C-alpha positions in Angstrom: 99.0 77.5 90.8 100.2 78.8 94.2 99.8 82.4 95.6 102.9 84.3 95.2 105.0 85.6 98.0 105.0 89.2 97.9 108.5 90.4 98.9 110.1 94.0 99.5 113.8 94.6 99.3 115.1 97.6 101.4 118.9 98.5 101.2 120.6 101.8 100.7 123.2 100.2 98.5 122.0 99.7 94.8 124.4 97.0 94.4 123.0 94.8 97.3 119.2 95.5 96.1 120.3 94.2 92.7 122.0 91.3 94.1 118.7 90.1 95.9 116.6 91.0 93.1 118.4 89.0 90.7 118.3 85.7 92.9 114.6 86.3 93.8 114.0 86.6 90.0 114.9 82.8 89.7 112.3 81.7 92.0 108.7 81.0 90.6 106.9 81.8 93.7 108.4 85.0 94.9 107.1 88.4 93.4 109.2 91.7 94.3 106.6 94.1 94.9 108.8 97.0 95.9 112.1 98.4 96.7 113.3 100.9 99.2 116.8 102.6 99.6 116.2 104.2 103.3 113.8 103.8 106.2 111.4 106.3 105.5 110.5 104.9 102.1 110.7 101.3 103.5 107.9 102.2 106.3 105.6 103.8 103.6 106.0 100.7 101.3 105.4 98.1 104.3 102.5 99.8 105.5 101.1 100.3 101.7 101.9 97.0 100.2 101.9 94.6 103.3 104.3 92.2 101.8 104.8 88.8 103.1 108.3 88.7 103.3 111.0 91.6 103.8 114.9 91.8 103.0 115.7 94.4 105.4 119.1 95.8 105.6 120.1 96.6 109.3 122.4 99.9 108.7 120.7 102.7 106.5 120.6 106.6 106.9 117.6 108.2 108.5 115.9 105.0 110.0 117.9 101.6 110.7 116.2 98.1 110.4 115.3 98.0 113.9 113.4 101.5 113.5 111.4 100.4 110.5 110.1 97.3 112.2 109.3 99.1 115.1 107.4 101.6 113.2 105.2 99.4 111.1 104.7 96.6 113.7 101.4 97.9 114.9 100.3 98.1 111.1 101.8 95.0 109.6 104.4 92.8 110.8 106.2 90.7 107.6 108.4 87.8 108.0 111.9 89.5 108.1 115.3 88.4 106.7 117.7 90.9 107.8 121.0 91.9 105.6 123.9 93.0 107.6 127.5 93.7 107.5 127.8 92.9 111.2 130.9 91.1 112.4 130.6 87.6 113.7 130.2 88.6 117.2 127.1 90.8 116.8 125.5 87.9 114.6 124.9 86.1 118.0 121.9 88.3 118.6 120.5 87.6 115.0 121.0 83.9 115.6 119.0 83.9 118.8 116.2 86.1 117.8 115.8 86.7 114.2 114.0 84.4 111.7 117.4 84.5 109.6 119.8 86.9 108.6 122.3 87.3 105.4 125.8 88.4 106.2 127.4 90.4 103.4 128.7 89.1 101.1 126.7 86.0 101.0 127.0 83.0 99.0 123.9 81.5 96.7 123.6 78.6 99.1 123.4 80.7 102.1 120.6 83.0 100.6 118.8 79.8 99.5 118.8 78.7 103.1 117.0 82.1 104.3 114.9 82.3 101.6 113.3 78.5 102.5 113.2 79.6 106.1 111.2 82.6 105.1 109.0 80.3 102.8 108.3 78.1 105.9 107.5 81.0 108.1 104.9 82.3 105.3 103.5 78.9 105.0 102.7 78.8 108.9 101.1 82.3 108.6 103.7 83.8 110.6 103.5 81.9 113.5 103.6 83.5 117.3 107.1 82.2 117.8 108.6 83.6 115.2 107.5 86.9 115.7 107.9 86.6 119.7 111.9 86.2 118.5 111.5 89.4 116.4 110.2 91.2 119.4 112.8 90.2 121.6 115.4 91.2 119.0 114.0 94.9 118.9 113.6 95.0 122.6 117.4 93.9 122.8 118.4 96.5 120.5 115.9 99.3 121.4 114.7 99.1 124.8 111.4 101.1 125.7 110.8 102.4 129.0 108.1 104.8 130.0 108.9 108.3 131.4 108.5 107.4 135.1 110.5 104.0 134.7 114.0 103.8 136.0 116.7 102.9 133.3 116.1 99.1 132.1 119.7 98.2 133.3 118.5 98.5 137.1 115.1 97.0 136.8 113.7 93.7 135.8 112.8 93.3 132.0 109.3 93.7 131.5 107.1 93.1 128.5 106.8 96.0 125.6 105.1 94.4 123.2 102.4 91.6 122.5 102.2 89.8 119.2 98.7 89.4 118.2 97.0 87.9 115.2 94.7 89.9 112.9 93.4 89.0 109.9 95.7 86.0 109.4 98.7 88.3 110.0 100.9 89.1 113.1 101.0 92.8 114.4 102.4 93.9 117.6 100.7 95.8 120.3 102.5 97.9 122.6 102.0 97.4 126.3 101.6 101.1 127.0 98.5 101.2 124.5 96.9 98.4 126.6 94.0 99.6 128.9 92.8 96.4 130.5 93.1 93.0 130.2 90.5 90.2 130.9 91.1 86.3 131.0 89.5 84.7 127.7 89.8 80.7 128.4 93.4 79.8 127.3 94.0 83.4 126.0 93.7 87.0 127.5 91.8 89.8 125.5 93.6 93.0 125.3 91.5 96.1 125.3 93.3 98.9 123.4 91.6 102.3 122.2 88.2 100.4 121.5 89.3 97.6 119.9 90.3 94.0 121.4 92.8 91.6 120.5 93.8 87.9 121.8 96.9 86.8 122.9 97.9 83.2 124.1 99.1 83.9 127.5 97.7 83.4 131.0 96.7 85.9 133.7 99.4 84.8 135.6 102.1 85.0 132.9 101.0 88.5 132.1 101.0 89.7 135.7 104.5 88.6 136.1 105.9 90.1 132.9 103.9 93.4 133.2 105.5 96.1 135.0 103.8 96.1 138.5 104.5 99.9 138.6 102.2 100.5 135.7 99.7 97.5 135.7 97.8 95.7 138.8 95.6 92.7 138.8 92.3 93.7 140.3 90.2 90.5 139.9 91.2 86.8 139.2 90.1 87.7 135.5 91.3 91.4 135.2 94.5 93.4 135.0 94.2 97.1 134.5 96.8 99.7 133.4 96.9 101.9 136.4 96.8 105.3 134.6 93.8 104.5 132.8 91.7 104.4 135.7 89.6 107.5 136.4 87.5 106.5 139.4 87.2 104.1 142.4 83.9 103.7 144.1 83.2 101.3 147.0 80.6 98.8 146.7 79.0 96.4 149.3 81.1 93.1 150.7 84.3 95.5 150.3 84.4 95.4 146.6 84.9 98.2 144.1 84.0 99.3 140.8 86.6 101.0 138.6 85.7 103.4 136.2 88.2 103.8 133.3 89.0 107.0 131.3 86.9 105.8 128.2 83.8 105.0 130.9 84.3 101.3 130.7 83.4 100.0 134.3 85.5 96.9 136.1 85.1 95.1 139.5 87.7 95.2 141.7 87.7 92.4 144.2 88.7 93.3 147.8 91.3 90.4 147.8 93.2 92.3 145.1 92.6 96.1 146.7 96.0 95.9 148.2 97.8 95.2 144.9 96.4 98.7 143.1 97.2 100.6 146.3 100.7 99.6 146.2 
């Protein structure tokens, strides 16, 4: 017997939840483990139950669907099928970035197609491409910027979140929480508050996509978040030792000194 796909339904309309629940009841491999009628309930359910799939309404009181995913993403990132009453023009964003969406009112055929795509994504353990598309959708709807940054429309689009695999799940790490990054073969290792995570990106890719006002490459194998640097001590041959706020010591090559100075 296959492992059931644990599913949560989130919608502020009882009839909409009923419609999804009744269709899921017909599926032997689907188990509805919870329902929520608002964003705060949804956050609590997702963090507690860690479902495989969430059918998530976009427009809700208190927290909308994007805010729900934004809040739970660092704990657990499920496969998301958005449920929306948006018109056909707004749907383009979902077609580009989301796993799938259901436009109310949806047909049995459309629901079956969305469910099959969710099944496939679960079978693939939530591959990174699926979640990178979700990140792109979140960043499109809710651009995040630091207090020191200029408005997003006036500067290049830099990474806000990174998808990492943890215990066969995908979670999102905010770049604001990354203290330093080191090269690890074909991956990069993110150091975040005493923990570390691997992401499949090269140092060159990260250097290009991280805000140069906040991150600097200090060695061919190291990138550091600038405001995590506590002390810089010169060493022999023109190199430096950087001490971070948590006591970590990093070597800065003289070839990269100008990048940090800038």
